[in-house]
The first five atom37 places (N, CA, C, CB, O) and aatype in JSON, in Angstrom:
{
  "aatype": [12, 1, 10, 16, 10, 15, 13, 0, 7, 13, 13, 0, 10, 0, 0, 0, 0, 0, 4, 0, 15, 2, 6, 14, 2, 14, 14, 6, 14, 5, 7, 2, 19, 0, 14, 14, 3, 16, 0, 14, 16, 16, 0, 14, 14, 3, 14, 16, 0, 14, 5, 0, 11, 16, 4, 6, 18, 7, 7, 11, 16, 1, 0, 19, 7, 6, 15, 13, 14, 15, 16, 3, 7, 4, 2, 16, 4, 15, 4, 16, 3, 16, 7, 2, 19, 0, 4, 16, 6, 11, 0, 4, 0, 14, 15, 0, 0, 4, 2, 14, 3, 11, 6, 14, 2, 1, 6, 18, 11, 12, 1, 15, 14, 0, 3, 4, 11, 0, 0, 10, 13, 1, 4, 3, 16, 7, 11, 11, 14, 13, 13, 2, 3, 4, 7, 4, 7, 4, 6],
  "atom_mask": [
    [1, 1, 1, 1, 1],
    [1, 1, 1, 1, 1],
    [1, 1, 1, 1, 1],
    [1, 1, 1, 1, 1],
    [1, 1, 1, 1, 1],
    [1, 1, 1, 1, 1],
    [1, 1, 1, 1, 1],
    [1, 1, 1, 1, 1],
    [1, 1, 1, 0, 1],
    [1, 1, 1, 1, 1],
    [1, 1, 1, 1, 1],
    [1, 1, 1, 1, 1],
    [1, 1, 1, 1, 1],
    [1, 1, 1, 1, 1],
    [1, 1, 1, 1, 1],
    [1, 1, 1, 1, 1],
    [1, 1, 1, 1, 1],
    [1, 1, 1, 1, 1],
    [1, 1, 1, 1, 1],
    [1, 1, 1, 1, 1],
    [1, 1, 1, 1, 1],
    [1, 1, 1, 1, 1],
    [1, 1, 1, 1, 1],
    [1, 1, 1, 1, 1],
    [1, 1, 1, 1, 1],
    [1, 1, 1, 1, 1],
    [1, 1, 1, 1, 1],
    [1, 1, 1, 1, 1],
    [1, 1, 1, 1, 1],
    [1, 1, 1, 1, 1],
    [1, 1, 1, 0, 1],
    [1, 1, 1, 1, 1],
    [1, 1, 1, 1, 1],
    [1, 1, 1, 1, 1],
    [1, 1, 1, 1, 1],
    [1, 1, 1, 1, 1],
    [1, 1, 1, 1, 1],
    [1, 1, 1, 1, 1],
    [1, 1, 1, 1, 1],
    [1, 1, 1, 1, 1],
    [1, 1, 1, 1, 1],
    [1, 1, 1, 1, 1],
    [1, 1, 1, 1, 1],
    [1, 1, 1, 1, 1],
    [1, 1, 1, 1, 1],
    [1, 1, 1, 1, 1],
    [1, 1, 1, 1, 1],
    [1, 1, 1, 1, 1],
    [1, 1, 1, 1, 1],
    [1, 1, 1, 1, 1],
    [1, 1, 1, 1, 1],
    [1, 1, 1, 1, 1],
    [1, 1, 1, 1, 1],
    [1, 1, 1, 1, 1],
    [1, 1, 1, 1, 1],
    [1, 1, 1, 1, 1],
    [1, 1, 1, 1, 1],
    [1, 1, 1, 0, 1],
    [1, 1, 1, 0, 1],
    [1, 1, 1, 1, 1],
    [1, 1, 1, 1, 1],
    [1, 1, 1, 1, 1],
    [1, 1, 1, 1, 1],
    [1, 1, 1, 1, 1],
    [1, 1, 1, 0, 1],
    [1, 1, 1, 1, 1],
    [1, 1, 1, 1, 1],
    [1, 1, 1, 1, 1],
    [1, 1, 1, 1, 1],
    [1, 1, 1, 1, 1],
    [1, 1, 1, 1, 1],
    [1, 1, 1, 1, 1],
    [1, 1, 1, 0, 1],
    [1, 1, 1, 1, 1],
    [1, 1, 1, 1, 1],
    [1, 1, 1, 1, 1],
    [1, 1, 1, 1, 1],
    [1, 1, 1, 1, 1],
    [1, 1, 1, 1, 1],
    [1, 1, 1, 1, 1],
    [1, 1, 1, 1, 1],
    [1, 1, 1, 1, 1],
    [1, 1, 1, 0, 1],
    [1, 1, 1, 1, 1],
    [1, 1, 1, 1, 1],
    [1, 1, 1, 1, 1],
    [1, 1, 1, 1, 1],
    [1, 1, 1, 1, 1],
    [1, 1, 1, 1, 1],
    [1, 1, 1, 1, 1],
    [1, 1, 1, 1, 1],
    [1, 1, 1, 1, 1],
    [1, 1, 1, 1, 1],
    [1, 1, 1, 1, 1],
    [1, 1, 1, 1, 1],
    [1, 1, 1, 1, 1],
    [1, 1, 1, 1, 1],
    [1, 1, 1, 1, 1],
    [1, 1, 1, 1, 1],
    [1, 1, 1, 1, 1],
    [1, 1, 1, 1, 1],
    [1, 1, 1, 1, 1],
    [1, 1, 1, 1, 1],
    [1, 1, 1, 1, 1],
    [1, 1, 1, 1, 1],
    [1, 1, 1, 1, 1],
    [1, 1, 1, 1, 1],
    [1, 1, 1, 1, 1],
    [1, 1, 1, 1, 1],
    [1, 1, 1, 1, 1],
    [1, 1, 1, 1, 1],
    [1, 1, 1, 1, 1],
    [1, 1, 1, 1, 1],
    [1, 1, 1, 1, 1],
    [1, 1, 1, 1, 1],
    [1, 1, 1, 1, 1],
    [1, 1, 1, 1, 1],
    [1, 1, 1, 1, 1],
    [1, 1, 1, 1, 1],
    [1, 1, 1, 1, 1],
    [1, 1, 1, 1, 1],
    [1, 1, 1, 1, 1],
    [1, 1, 1, 1, 1],
    [1, 1, 1, 1, 1],
    [1, 1, 1, 1, 1],
    [1, 1, 1, 0, 1],
    [1, 1, 1, 1, 1],
    [1, 1, 1, 1, 1],
    [1, 1, 1, 1, 1],
    [1, 1, 1, 1, 1],
    [1, 1, 1, 1, 1],
    [1, 1, 1, 1, 1],
    [1, 1, 1, 1, 1],
    [1, 1, 1, 1, 1],
    [1, 1, 1, 0, 1],
    [1, 1, 1, 1, 1],
    [1, 1, 1, 0, 1],
    [1, 1, 1, 1, 1],
    [1, 1, 1, 1, 1]
  ],
  "atom_positions": [
    [[-71.55, -63.67, -74.71], [-71.67, -62.66, -75.7], [-70.29, -62.14, -76.05], [-72.58, -61.53, -75.23], [-69.46, -61.88, -75.18]],
    [[-70.08, -62.01, -77.33], [-68.79, -61.56, -77.82], [-68.97, -60.2, -78.48], [-68.18, -62.58, -78.8], [-69.85, -60.01, -79.31]],
    [[-68.09, -59.25, -78.09], [-68.18, -57.91, -78.65], [-67.05, -57.74, -79.64], [-68.12, -56.82, -77.55], [-65.89, -58.01, -79.32]],
    [[-67.37, -57.3, -80.81], [-66.36, -57.08, -81.83], [-66.36, -55.6, -82.16], [-66.63, -57.94, -83.11], [-67.41, -54.99, -82.37]],
    [[-65.19, -55.03, -82.19], [-65.06, -53.61, -82.45], [-64.18, -53.44, -83.67], [-64.46, -52.85, -81.22], [-63.12, -54.05, -83.77]],
    [[-64.62, -52.62, -84.59], [-63.82, -52.37, -85.79], [-62.7, -51.41, -85.44], [-64.7, -51.79, -86.94], [-62.7, -50.78, -84.38]],
    [[-61.75, -51.32, -86.32], [-60.62, -50.43, -86.15], [-61.11, -49.0, -85.98], [-59.66, -50.54, -87.34], [-60.63, -48.29, -85.1]],
    [[-62.04, -48.56, -86.8], [-62.59, -47.2, -86.73], [-63.38, -47.02, -85.44], [-63.48, -46.9, -87.96], [-63.35, -45.95, -84.84]],
    [[-64.1, -48.05, -85.02], [-64.88, -47.98, -83.79], [-63.99, -47.83, -82.57], [0.0, 0.0, 0.0], [-64.33, -47.12, -81.62]],
    [[-62.84, -48.5, -82.58], [-61.89, -48.41, -81.48], [-61.41, -46.98, -81.32], [-60.7, -49.34, -81.71], [-61.37, -46.45, -80.2]],
    [[-61.04, -46.33, -82.44], [-60.56, -44.95, -82.37], [-61.67, -43.99, -81.96], [-59.98, -44.53, -83.72], [-61.4, -43.0, -81.27]],
    [[-62.89, -44.27, -82.36], [-64.01, -43.41, -81.98], [-64.24, -43.51, -80.47], [-65.29, -43.8, -82.75], [-64.51, -42.5, -79.81]],
    [[-64.14, -44.72, -79.93], [-64.31, -44.92, -78.5], [-63.2, -44.24, -77.71], [-64.35, -46.42, -78.17], [-63.46, -43.62, -76.68]],
    [[-61.96, -44.35, -78.17], [-60.82, -43.72, -77.52], [-60.95, -42.2, -77.56], [-59.51, -44.15, -78.18], [-60.64, -41.53, -76.57]],
    [[-61.4, -41.65, -78.68], [-61.57, -40.2, -78.81], [-62.67, -39.72, -77.87], [-61.91, -39.81, -80.27], [-62.54, -38.65, -77.28]],
    [[-63.74, -40.48, -77.74], [-64.83, -40.1, -76.85], [-64.35, -40.07, -75.39], [-66.02, -41.06, -77.0], [-64.72, -39.17, -74.64]],
    [[-63.54, -41.03, -75.0], [-63.02, -41.07, -73.63], [-62.1, -39.89, -73.37], [-62.26, -42.39, -73.38], [-62.12, -39.32, -72.28]],
    [[-61.29, -39.5, -74.35], [-60.37, -38.39, -74.19], [-61.11, -37.07, -74.06], [-59.41, -38.33, -75.35], [-60.63, -36.15, -73.39]],
    [[-62.28, -36.96, -74.69], [-63.04, -35.71, -74.66], [-64.03, -35.66, -73.52], [-63.76, -35.52, -75.97], [-64.75, -34.66, -73.38]],
    [[-64.1, -36.67, -72.71], [-65.11, -36.74, -71.65], [-64.96, -35.59, -70.65], [-65.01, -38.06, -70.92], [-65.94, -35.21, -70.0]],
    [[-63.78, -35.04, -70.52], [-63.58, -33.97, -69.54], [-64.0, -32.61, -70.07], [-62.13, -33.92, -69.11], [-63.95, -31.63, -69.34]],
    [[-64.41, -32.53, -71.34], [-64.79, -31.28, -72.01], [-63.62, -30.33, -72.16], [-65.9, -30.6, -71.24], [-63.81, -29.19, -72.6]],
    [[-62.43, -30.75, -71.82], [-61.24, -29.94, -72.04], [-60.25, -30.78, -72.81], [-60.63, -29.43, -70.68], [-60.02, -31.94, -72.47]],
    [[-59.67, -30.2, -73.86], [-58.74, -31.01, -74.65], [-57.5, -31.4, -73.85], [-58.31, -30.25, -75.9], [-57.04, -32.54, -73.96]],
    [[-56.98, -30.53, -73.07], [-55.79, -30.81, -72.25], [-56.01, -30.21, -70.86], [-54.49, -30.23, -72.91], [-55.76, -29.02, -70.67]],
    [[-56.48, -31.01, -69.89], [-56.7, -30.45, -68.55], [-55.4, -29.88, -67.99], [-57.27, -31.52, -67.6], [-54.33, -30.44, -68.24]],
    [[-55.47, -28.78, -67.24], [-54.24, -28.17, -66.71], [-53.56, -29.09, -65.7], [-54.56, -26.82, -66.05], [-54.2, -29.82, -64.95]],
    [[-52.24, -29.02, -65.72], [-51.43, -29.79, -64.76], [-51.41, -29.03, -63.43], [-49.96, -30.0, -65.3], [-51.36, -27.8, -63.42]],
    [[-51.46, -29.75, -62.3], [-51.37, -29.05, -61.01], [-50.0, -28.39, -60.87], [-51.62, -30.03, -59.83], [-49.0, -28.95, -61.32]],
    [[-49.96, -27.24, -60.26], [-48.71, -26.5, -60.06], [-48.19, -26.75, -58.65], [-48.93, -24.98, -60.31], [-48.97, -26.76, -57.69]],
    [[-46.89, -26.94, -58.51], [-46.29, -27.14, -57.18], [-46.64, -28.49, -56.6], [0.0, 0.0, 0.0], [-47.1, -29.38, -57.32]],
    [[-46.43, -28.65, -55.33], [-46.74, -29.89, -54.64], [-48.18, -29.86, -54.18], [-45.78, -30.12, -53.43], [-48.55, -29.06, -53.32]],
    [[-48.98, -30.71, -54.75], [-50.39, -30.75, -54.41], [-50.7, -32.12, -53.86], [-51.29, -30.42, -55.64], [-50.47, -33.13, -54.53]],
    [[-51.21, -32.18, -52.65], [-51.58, -33.45, -52.04], [-53.06, -33.7, -52.29], [-51.27, -33.46, -50.51], [-53.86, -32.77, -52.28]],
    [[-53.42, -34.96, -52.5], [-54.85, -35.26, -52.62], [-55.57, -34.82, -51.35], [-55.07, -36.78, -52.89], [-54.97, -34.82, -50.28]],
    [[-56.85, -34.43, -51.47], [-57.56, -33.91, -50.3], [-57.54, -34.82, -49.08], [-58.97, -33.63, -50.66], [-57.5, -34.34, -47.95]],
    [[-57.58, -36.14, -49.29], [-57.62, -37.03, -48.14], [-56.26, -37.23, -47.47], [-58.17, -38.37, -48.55], [-56.19, -37.82, -46.4]],
    [[-55.16, -36.74, -48.09], [-53.84, -36.9, -47.49], [-53.21, -35.56, -47.15], [-52.93, -37.68, -48.41], [-52.06, -35.52, -46.71]],
    [[-53.92, -34.46, -47.35], [-53.35, -33.14, -47.07], [-53.07, -33.02, -45.57], [-54.32, -32.01, -47.53], [-53.91, -33.4, -44.75]],
    [[-51.88, -32.5, -45.2], [-51.57, -32.36, -43.79], [-52.49, -31.34, -43.13], [-50.1, -31.94, -43.6], [-52.88, -30.34, -43.74]],
    [[-52.83, -31.62, -41.9], [-53.67, -30.69, -41.16], [-52.99, -30.35, -39.84], [-55.08, -31.28, -40.91], [-52.31, -31.2, -39.26]],
    [[-53.16, -29.16, -39.39], [-52.63, -28.73, -38.1], [-53.79, -28.24, -37.27], [-51.54, -27.62, -38.27], [-54.5, -27.3, -37.64]],
    [[-53.98, -28.89, -36.16], [-55.08, -28.51, -35.28], [-54.66, -27.3, -34.46], [-55.5, -29.69, -34.36], [-53.52, -27.25, -33.99]],
    [[-55.54, -26.34, -34.27], [-55.19, -25.2, -33.42], [-55.07, -25.67, -31.97], [-56.26, -24.07, -33.53], [-55.66, -26.68, -31.6]],
    [[-54.3, -24.94, -31.14], [-54.17, -25.34, -29.74], [-55.54, -25.38, -29.07], [-53.23, -24.38, -28.99], [-56.41, -24.57, -29.34]],
    [[-55.68, -26.34, -28.2], [-56.95, -26.53, -27.49], [-57.03, -25.53, -26.34], [-57.1, -27.99, -26.97], [-56.28, -25.65, -25.37]],
    [[-57.94, -24.54, -26.44], [-58.01, -23.54, -25.36], [-58.52, -24.11, -24.05], [-58.91, -22.41, -25.78], [-58.39, -23.48, -23.0]],
    [[-59.09, -25.32, -24.1], [-59.58, -25.93, -22.86], [-58.53, -26.81, -22.2], [-60.83, -26.75, -23.14], [-58.75, -27.33, -21.11]],
    [[-57.36, -26.98, -22.88], [-56.3, -27.81, -22.3], [-55.78, -27.13, -21.03], [-55.13, -28.04, -23.33], [-55.64, -25.91, -20.99]],
    [[-55.49, -27.92, -20.0], [-55.03, -27.32, -18.75], [-53.65, -26.68, -18.92], [-54.97, -28.37, -17.63], [-52.77, -27.26, -19.56]],
    [[-53.47, -25.51, -18.39], [-52.19, -24.82, -18.41], [-51.49, -25.07, -17.07], [-52.37, -23.28, -18.67], [-52.14, -25.26, -16.04]],
    [[-50.16, -25.07, -17.11], [-49.41, -25.27, -15.88], [-49.68, -24.11, -14.93], [-47.88, -25.4, -16.17], [-49.79, -22.96, -15.36]],
    [[-49.8, -24.4, -13.67], [-50.03, -23.37, -12.67], [-48.83, -23.22, -11.74], [-51.29, -23.68, -11.85], [-48.74, -22.25, -10.98]],
    [[-47.9, -24.19, -11.81], [-46.73, -24.14, -10.95], [-45.52, -24.71, -11.67], [-46.98, -24.91, -9.64], [-45.64, -25.37, -12.7]],
    [[-44.35, -24.44, -11.1], [-43.07, -25.01, -11.54], [-42.35, -25.51, -10.29], [-42.2, -23.95, -12.33], [-42.58, -25.01, -9.19]],
    [[-41.5, -26.49, -10.47], [-40.66, -26.98, -9.37], [-39.23, -26.52, -9.65], [-40.75, -28.55, -9.23], [-38.71, -26.73, -10.75]],
    [[-38.59, -25.9, -8.66], [-37.21, -25.47, -8.82], [-36.55, -25.35, -7.46], [-37.14, -24.12, -9.58], [-37.1, -24.76, -6.54]],
    [[-35.38, -25.92, -7.35], [-34.62, -25.83, -6.1], [-35.36, -26.41, -4.91], [0.0, 0.0, 0.0], [-35.18, -25.97, -3.78]],
    [[-36.21, -27.43, -5.18], [-36.95, -28.07, -4.11], [-38.18, -27.29, -3.66], [0.0, 0.0, 0.0], [-38.8, -27.63, -2.65]],
    [[-38.53, -26.24, -4.4], [-39.7, -25.43, -4.03], [-40.68, -25.37, -5.2], [-39.28, -24.01, -3.61], [-40.29, -25.47, -6.36]],
    [[-41.96, -25.2, -4.87], [-43.0, -25.02, -5.87], [-43.18, -23.53, -6.1], [-44.34, -25.7, -5.44], [-43.35, -22.76, -5.15]],
    [[-43.13, -23.13, -7.37], [-43.25, -21.72, -7.74], [-44.5, -21.51, -8.59], [-41.99, -21.24, -8.51], [-44.88, -22.39, -9.36]],
    [[-45.13, -20.35, -8.47], [-46.33, -20.01, -9.25], [-45.93, -19.5, -10.63], [-47.19, -18.96, -8.5], [-44.87, -18.89, -10.79]],
    [[-46.78, -19.73, -11.63], [-46.55, -19.21, -12.98], [-46.41, -17.69, -12.88], [-47.72, -19.61, -13.95], [-47.22, -17.02, -12.24]],
    [[-45.37, -17.15, -13.54], [-45.12, -15.71, -13.53], [-44.22, -15.26, -12.39], [0.0, 0.0, 0.0], [-43.75, -14.12, -12.39]],
    [[-43.99, -16.13, -11.41], [-43.16, -15.77, -10.26], [-41.69, -15.7, -10.67], [-43.34, -16.78, -9.1], [-41.21, -16.57, -11.4]],
    [[-40.98, -14.67, -10.21], [-39.53, -14.55, -10.39], [-38.86, -14.87, -9.07], [-39.13, -13.12, -10.9], [-39.38, -14.55, -8.0]],
    [[-37.68, -15.5, -9.15], [-36.98, -15.91, -7.94], [-35.51, -16.07, -8.25], [-37.57, -17.22, -7.37], [-35.14, -16.24, -9.41]],
    [[-34.63, -16.03, -7.22], [-33.2, -16.18, -7.47], [-32.85, -17.61, -7.89], [-32.42, -15.8, -6.22], [-33.45, -18.58, -7.42]],
    [[-31.89, -17.7, -8.77], [-31.38, -19.0, -9.21], [-30.6, -19.64, -8.06], [-30.48, -18.86, -10.47], [-30.17, -18.95, -7.14]],
    [[-30.42, -20.94, -8.13], [-29.66, -21.63, -7.08], [-28.18, -21.22, -7.09], [-29.77, -23.14, -7.24], [-27.47, -21.47, -6.12]],
    [[-27.71, -20.6, -8.2], [-26.32, -20.14, -8.21], [-26.15, -18.82, -7.46], [-25.84, -19.98, -9.65], [-25.02, -18.37, -7.24]],
    [[-27.27, -18.21, -7.06], [-27.2, -17.0, -6.26], [-27.04, -15.7, -7.02], [0.0, 0.0, 0.0], [-27.12, -14.63, -6.42]],
    [[-26.81, -15.75, -8.33], [-26.63, -14.48, -9.04], [-27.56, -14.32, -10.24], [-25.2, -14.35, -9.49], [-27.75, -13.2, -10.71]],
    [[-28.12, -15.38, -10.75], [-29.06, -15.29, -11.86], [-30.49, -15.22, -11.34], [-28.89, -16.48, -12.83], [-30.74, -15.51, -10.17]],
    [[-31.41, -14.85, -12.22], [-32.82, -14.76, -11.86], [-33.6, -15.73, -12.73], [-33.35, -13.31, -12.04], [-33.33, -15.87, -13.92]],
    [[-34.58, -16.4, -12.13], [-35.41, -17.37, -12.85], [-36.87, -16.95, -12.76], [-35.22, -18.8, -12.27], [-37.25, -16.14, -11.91]],
    [[-37.68, -17.52, -13.65], [-39.12, -17.3, -13.58], [-39.83, -18.58, -14.01], [-39.56, -16.09, -14.46], [-39.27, -19.39, -14.75]],
    [[-41.05, -18.74, -13.56], [-41.88, -19.9, -13.87], [-42.74, -19.56, -15.08], [-42.76, -20.33, -12.64], [-43.51, -18.59, -15.03]],
    [[-42.64, -20.33, -16.16], [-43.4, -20.07, -17.38], [-44.75, -20.77, -17.34], [-42.62, -20.51, -18.62], [-44.97, -21.66, -16.52]],
    [[-45.65, -20.35, -18.22], [-46.99, -20.94, -18.24], [-47.01, -22.37, -18.77], [-47.91, -20.09, -19.08], [-48.05, -23.02, -18.76]],
    [[-45.86, -22.86, -19.24], [-45.77, -24.25, -19.67], [-45.25, -25.15, -18.55], [-44.85, -24.37, -20.89], [-45.13, -26.37, -18.73]],
    [[-44.96, -24.56, -17.39], [-44.46, -25.34, -16.27], [-42.95, -25.48, -16.26], [0.0, 0.0, 0.0], [-42.41, -26.21, -15.44]],
    [[-42.26, -24.78, -17.17], [-40.8, -24.81, -17.22], [-40.24, -23.61, -16.48], [-40.3, -24.85, -18.67], [-40.92, -22.6, -16.31]],
    [[-38.99, -23.72, -16.05], [-38.3, -22.62, -15.4], [-37.3, -22.04, -16.39], [-37.59, -23.09, -14.08], [-36.52, -22.78, -16.99]],
    [[-37.33, -20.72, -16.58], [-36.39, -20.03, -17.46], [-35.51, -19.14, -16.59], [-37.14, -19.2, -18.57], [-36.01, -18.37, -15.77]],
    [[-34.18, -19.25, -16.79], [-33.25, -18.47, -15.98], [-32.32, -17.66, -16.87], [-32.43, -19.39, -15.06], [-32.0, -18.06, -17.99]],
    [[-31.88, -16.5, -16.35], [-30.84, -15.76, -17.04], [-29.57, -16.59, -16.97], [-30.63, -14.32, -16.42], [-29.46, -17.49, -16.13]],
    [[-28.6, -16.3, -17.84], [-27.37, -17.09, -17.86], [-26.14, -16.19, -17.82], [-27.33, -17.97, -19.1], [-25.19, -16.4, -18.57]],
    [[-26.15, -15.21, -16.94], [-24.98, -14.34, -16.84], [-23.9, -15.03, -16.01], [-25.37, -12.97, -16.22], [-24.2, -15.84, -15.14]],
    [[-22.66, -14.69, -16.29], [-21.55, -15.26, -15.53], [-21.57, -14.67, -14.12], [-20.18, -14.97, -16.22], [-21.76, -13.47, -13.94]],
    [[-21.37, -15.51, -13.15], [-21.43, -15.09, -11.76], [-20.02, -14.91, -11.2], [-22.22, -16.11, -10.91], [-19.14, -15.74, -11.43]],
    [[-19.82, -13.82, -10.48], [-18.54, -13.6, -9.81], [-18.46, -14.52, -8.59], [-18.37, -12.1, -9.39], [-19.48, -14.78, -7.95]],
    [[-17.28, -15.01, -8.28], [-17.15, -15.85, -7.08], [-17.6, -15.09, -5.84], [-15.7, -16.34, -6.92], [-17.39, -13.88, -5.72]],
    [[-18.18, -15.8, -4.94], [-18.66, -15.23, -3.68], [-17.48, -14.7, -2.88], [-19.46, -16.27, -2.85], [-16.37, -15.22, -2.97]],
    [[-17.74, -13.65, -2.09], [-16.68, -13.09, -1.23], [-16.21, -14.14, -0.22], [-17.19, -11.83, -0.49], [-15.08, -14.07, 0.27]],
    [[-17.08, -15.1, 0.09], [-16.72, -16.14, 1.05], [-15.86, -17.23, 0.41], [-17.98, -16.75, 1.65], [-15.35, -18.11, 1.11]],
    [[-15.7, -17.19, -0.91], [-14.92, -18.22, -1.59], [-13.43, -18.06, -1.28], [-15.15, -18.16, -3.11], [-12.86, -16.98, -1.42]],
    [[-12.84, -19.14, -0.87], [-11.4, -19.17, -0.69], [-10.93, -20.61, -0.87], [-10.98, -18.61, 0.71], [-10.69, -21.32, 0.1]],
    [[-10.81, -21.03, -2.13], [-10.41, -22.41, -2.4], [-9.1, -22.82, -1.75], [-10.31, -22.63, -3.88], [-8.87, -23.99, -1.47]],
    [[-8.22, -21.84, -1.49], [-6.93, -22.17, -0.87], [-7.1, -22.64, 0.57], [-6.01, -20.96, -0.9], [-6.2, -23.28, 1.12]],
    [[-8.24, -22.35, 1.19], [-8.5, -22.79, 2.56], [-9.35, -24.05, 2.6], [-9.18, -21.68, 3.35], [-9.93, -24.39, 3.63]],
    [[-9.44, -24.75, 1.47], [-10.2, -26.0, 1.39], [-9.28, -27.12, 0.89], [-11.45, -25.83, 0.44], [-9.39, -27.54, -0.26]],
    [[-8.39, -27.6, 1.74], [-7.41, -28.6, 1.3], [-8.03, -29.93, 0.88], [-6.43, -28.84, 2.4], [-7.39, -30.71, 0.16]],
    [[-9.26, -30.21, 1.32], [-9.88, -31.48, 0.95], [-10.49, -31.43, -0.46], [-10.97, -31.84, 1.97], [-10.96, -32.44, -0.97]],
    [[-10.46, -30.26, -1.08], [-11.04, -30.11, -2.42], [-9.96, -29.82, -3.45], [-12.1, -29.0, -2.43], [-9.04, -29.03, -3.21]],
    [[-10.1, -30.46, -4.58], [-9.2, -30.2, -5.71], [-10.04, -29.5, -6.78], [-8.54, -31.54, -6.27], [-10.85, -30.14, -7.47]],
    [[-9.85, -28.19, -6.92], [-10.62, -27.42, -7.9], [-10.1, -27.68, -9.31], [-10.56, -25.9, -7.58], [-8.9, -27.57, -9.56]],
    [[-11.0, -28.01, -10.21], [-10.66, -28.19, -11.62], [-10.9, -26.89, -12.38], [-11.49, -29.35, -12.25], [-10.16, -26.54, -13.3]],
    [[-11.96, -26.16, -11.98], [-12.32, -24.87, -12.58], [-12.61, -23.9, -11.44], [-13.56, -25.0, -13.55], [-13.16, -24.3, -10.41]],
    [[-12.25, -22.64, -11.61], [-12.48, -21.64, -10.57], [-13.61, -20.66, -10.95], [-11.2, -20.86, -10.3], [-13.64, -19.53, -10.46]],
    [[-14.52, -21.11, -11.81], [-15.65, -20.26, -12.2], [-16.88, -21.14, -12.41], [-15.32, -19.46, -13.5], [-16.82, -22.11, -13.16]],
    [[-18.0, -20.83, -11.75], [-19.21, -21.62, -11.96], [-19.65, -21.64, -13.43], [-20.35, -21.07, -11.1], [-20.19, -22.64, -13.9]],
    [[-19.41, -20.54, -14.15], [-19.77, -20.5, -15.57], [-18.94, -21.52, -16.36], [-19.55, -19.08, -16.15], [-19.48, -22.2, -17.24]],
    [[-17.65, -21.64, -16.05], [-16.8, -22.63, -16.74], [-17.2, -24.05, -16.36], [-15.33, -22.39, -16.39], [-17.07, -24.97, -17.17]],
    [[-17.69, -24.23, -15.15], [-18.08, -25.56, -14.69], [-19.27, -26.12, -15.47], [-18.42, -25.53, -13.21], [-19.42, -27.34, -15.58]],
    [[-20.12, -25.24, -16.0], [-21.29, -25.71, -16.75], [-20.89, -26.53, -17.97], [-22.14, -24.52, -17.19], [-21.6, -27.46, -18.35]],
    [[-19.75, -26.2, -18.57], [-19.31, -26.91, -19.77], [-18.14, -27.85, -19.49], [-18.91, -25.91, -20.84], [-17.65, -28.5, -20.41]],
    [[-17.71, -27.93, -18.25], [-16.53, -28.73, -17.92], [-16.84, -30.22, -17.86], [-15.95, -28.28, -16.58], [-17.88, -30.64, -17.36]],
    [[-15.94, -30.99, -18.39], [-15.99, -32.45, -18.26], [-14.72, -32.86, -17.53], [-16.11, -33.16, -19.67], [-13.61, -32.62, -18.01]],
    [[-14.89, -33.47, -16.39], [-13.72, -33.94, -15.66], [-14.08, -35.21, -14.92], [-13.2, -32.86, -14.68], [-15.26, -35.5, -14.68]],
    [[-13.06, -35.96, -14.55], [-13.25, -37.22, -13.84], [-12.52, -37.15, -12.51], [-12.74, -38.41, -14.69], [-11.4, -36.63, -12.42]],
    [[-13.15, -37.66, -11.5], [-12.53, -37.69, -10.17], [-11.87, -39.04, -9.93], [-13.57, -37.39, -9.06], [-12.33, -40.07, -10.42]],
    [[-10.78, -39.02, -9.18], [-10.09, -40.27, -8.83], [-11.01, -41.14, -7.97], [-8.76, -39.97, -8.08], [-11.96, -40.64, -7.38]],
    [[-10.71, -42.42, -7.92], [-11.48, -43.36, -7.11], [-11.51, -42.88, -5.66], [-10.88, -44.78, -7.2], [-10.49, -42.48, -5.1]],
    [[-12.69, -42.92, -5.08], [-12.87, -42.49, -3.7], [-13.19, -41.01, -3.56], [0.0, 0.0, 0.0], [-13.52, -40.55, -2.46]],
    [[-13.11, -40.26, -4.65], [-13.47, -38.83, -4.62], [-14.72, -38.62, -5.44], [-12.3, -37.94, -5.14], [-15.01, -39.39, -6.36]],
    [[-15.46, -37.58, -5.11], [-16.69, -37.28, -5.85], [-16.66, -35.84, -6.34], [-17.94, -37.54, -4.96], [-15.98, -34.99, -5.75]],
    [[-17.4, -35.55, -7.41], [-17.41, -34.17, -7.91], [-18.21, -33.24, -7.0], [-18.0, -34.13, -9.33], [-19.13, -33.67, -6.32]],
    [[-17.83, -31.97, -6.99], [-18.6, -30.94, -6.27], [-18.68, -29.7, -7.15], [-17.94, -30.61, -4.88], [-17.84, -29.48, -8.03]],
    [[-19.69, -28.9, -6.91], [-19.91, -27.65, -7.62], [-20.35, -26.63, -6.58], [-20.98, -27.81, -8.78], [-21.26, -26.9, -5.8]],
    [[-19.73, -25.45, -6.56], [-20.14, -24.4, -5.63], [-19.9, -23.03, -6.26], [-19.38, -24.52, -4.29], [-19.58, -22.94, -7.45]],
    [[-20.06, -21.97, -5.47], [-19.88, -20.61, -5.98], [-18.45, -20.29, -6.36], [-20.35, -19.62, -4.95], [-18.19, -19.31, -7.06]],
    [[-17.52, -21.11, -5.92], [-16.11, -20.88, -6.22], [-15.66, -21.6, -7.49], [-15.25, -21.32, -5.05], [-14.65, -21.23, -8.09]],
    [[-16.39, -22.61, -7.89], [-16.02, -23.4, -9.06], [-16.46, -24.84, -8.9], [0.0, 0.0, 0.0], [-17.53, -25.11, -8.35]],
    [[-15.63, -25.76, -9.39], [-15.98, -27.18, -9.31], [-14.71, -28.01, -9.29], [-16.88, -27.59, -10.49], [-13.63, -27.53, -9.62]],
    [[-14.86, -29.25, -8.89], [-13.72, -30.14, -8.83], [-14.07, -31.43, -8.13], [0.0, 0.0, 0.0], [-15.21, -31.89, -8.18]],
    [[-13.08, -32.01, -7.46], [-13.26, -33.3, -6.79], [-12.93, -33.14, -5.31], [-12.36, -34.4, -7.44], [-12.05, -32.37, -4.92]],
    [[-13.66, -33.9, -4.48], [-13.38, -33.88, -3.03], [-13.42, -35.29, -2.48], [-14.39, -32.98, -2.29], [-13.21, -35.48, -1.28]]
  ]
}
């Protein structure tokens, strides 16, 4: 079967298709609009998901909410409900027992534990790095 359409019939068909929406000019979407099947979704946190009940720090198991001294001896840490340990970061004064001059086997690179946190240094062959309340270096 062969369909023949006149010139006038073609325009009538095109006009009918354009008016099918009952609006002469449908509004354009404003902003970034994603089709419904591709719209991003964010699931709320699962209240039944297990929460951490302990943290590991300094070789010890700590309970969520527990506060305890940092291994540097002057800061304070606590165990969070995510199982992470959060510590204060105040600069610590050297211990009264610190006397690097009486430690000839150690070569101090920094004399402050706070400075040691950001220090990059290399020890000579046969020596290893150390970190203590007096600072850090090689021994």
